[in-house]
C-alpha positions, 0 to 999 in steps of 0.5 A: 592898448599898446602904442603899436597896436593903436597906430596899426588900428588908426591906419586900418580904421577905414577898414573896420566897416569893409572888414565887418561886412566881409565877416558878416557875409561869410567872405572872410572866414579867416584872418588870412582871407581878411588880409587878402580881401582888404589889401592890408598887412597881416598886422593891420588886419589883426588889429582890425579884427581885434577891434571888431572883437572888442566891440562885441561884433565878431569872435577870433579864434585864439589859436590859428588853424589850417583849413582841411586839405590846405597846405598853407599857413594856419590862420585865425578863424573869424566868425560873427559873435553869436552872443553879440548885439542884434537889430529889430526886424519887422515885416507887415504883409497881407495876412498879418505881421512878424517881428524878429531879432537878427544878429550879424550873418543874417542869423535870426535869434528870436522871432514871433508872429503877430496879429493875423489881421492888419488894421486900417490904421498903420500907426496901430499896426506898427505899434503892435509889431514894435511891441512884439519886438520890444518883448523879444528884446526883454526876453533875450536881454540883447542889445539892439543897434537898429530897426528895419521894416519890410512892407508890401509896397514901393517905398519912395526915397528919401521920404520913406513913404509907402506909395501903394500898399495895394494888399493892405487896407492902408491909404497911399502915401503912408509915411511908414518910416516916420511912424515906425521911428515914432513907435520905436521911441514910444516903446522906449527901445534904447539906441546904441548909445543908450540914450538916443532912440533908435532910427527906423528904416523901411523898404519894399519887401521884395527888395529886401528879399533880394538883399538878404538872399544876395548876402546870405542865401541863393544869390551869394556870388551873383553879380547881376541878380534878378529876384521875382517873388510872390508875397502873401498876395501879389508879385514883386521884383528886385535887382542887385547890380554889381553887389548893390540893390538897384532902386532907381532914382527915388526907390521905385525901380523894378515894379515887375508885378505890373508887367503884362503877361496876358492882355485879356487877363484879370484886372489889376489894382494898378489899372491894367490887365493881366499883370504878373501881380494878379496872374501868378500870385497865390490867389490866382493859383487857388482860383485857377485850381478851383479852390476857395481861399477862405476869409481867414486863410493865409493864401500863400500857405494854402497855395503852397500846401495845395501844390505840395500835396495835390500837384501829382494827383489832381489834374486841376491843380496841375493845370493851374500850376502849368498856367502860372508857370507859363505866365511866369516864364513869359514875364521872366523871358522879357526881364532877361531880354531887358536886364541880362542877369547872371542869376535869377532867384524865385521866392514864395509861390514861384519857388514852389512852381520851380520845384514842381516843374522847373523844366517847363519854366526853362522851356518857356523862358528859352522860347520867348527870349532873344537867342534862347538866352534866358533858358540858360540863366540859372534859376534858383529858389530863395534859400532863406526861411524869412528872407524879407525879415533878414533883409529888413535886418540888413537895412538896420545893420547897414550903418554899423557895416558902414562905420562900426565906430560911429555907431558903437562909439570909441 
């Protein structure tokens, strides 16, 4: 490295993390855009991009090109390295688990489902999912920089405990982060330095959906993003404010699944009645449509298939969908009155309800909100296929995005 380039890099070392995040989220497709976003000189931006490339994180086109229709000066294109390192992402839900290797840019490199039965012993389940991830790493030969876990429960910070895994046969207060980290060490998955083991990260599944969609999906560009989604069972919510996930003082903010939408409705696991969690989830839809989910059936998959194939032809299915849409609209209207988001994204069964009758949902929201405000808020379906897994990967990537040199070494 030349002395001049070294000097420029030292000046821009604090910009390595912000620069990587800009490329990671697609907001800096060229070196010219990177220069403008960072507010540095072209030379410093060039040194920063070159260092990120040397770390194996991004690629820089050797020849500058002009964007289509552009009259400006050609610039080098930047992109995440498709052959670069990955992180291990894991998701546990009511109907099983899934592991994946995820690169920068939210790109899933490899994924595999696990058991369809979640055992009562969290350590056994997490050891199995880590084992699947370790196999994917061996098969791909990729270097792993971190690991993140998505669970259908509030996760208290800073302890990393799953306080209420209501739809899993786990006890309350499971130290999921500690167990996950121990399973990573037992699987002998090397960390970035090659000797120290990986540190595991864990968070609520819908929080991670919101994080992934804000960075890579339907929430990109939103300032105040509200996410409401069903899991395989139950309903969760999350809020991104000014580009950052809002988790409250201890990681427990926005338990929207326990917002009451029918005071005389079904009893909820939380002790209340008529919560979104039990009135608008896949089980509620199947029950309202007069369908039995079956003991071995993935309820979310069954509900989505029923809605897709029989909404137009079966009055019972249509009435069930409208009942859930009305209750969801009531809940969303209340949330808009309180939070005033500039965009709402819906996931799981809720995104399918939006697709079959979005007009009804908007009408209910407008009728129940102050000044009809919520009827004008854009409501979009989540765009990523495995958004909770991608969100778990974002947890694992965050230390690299904060300081690439600290994680990858000089």
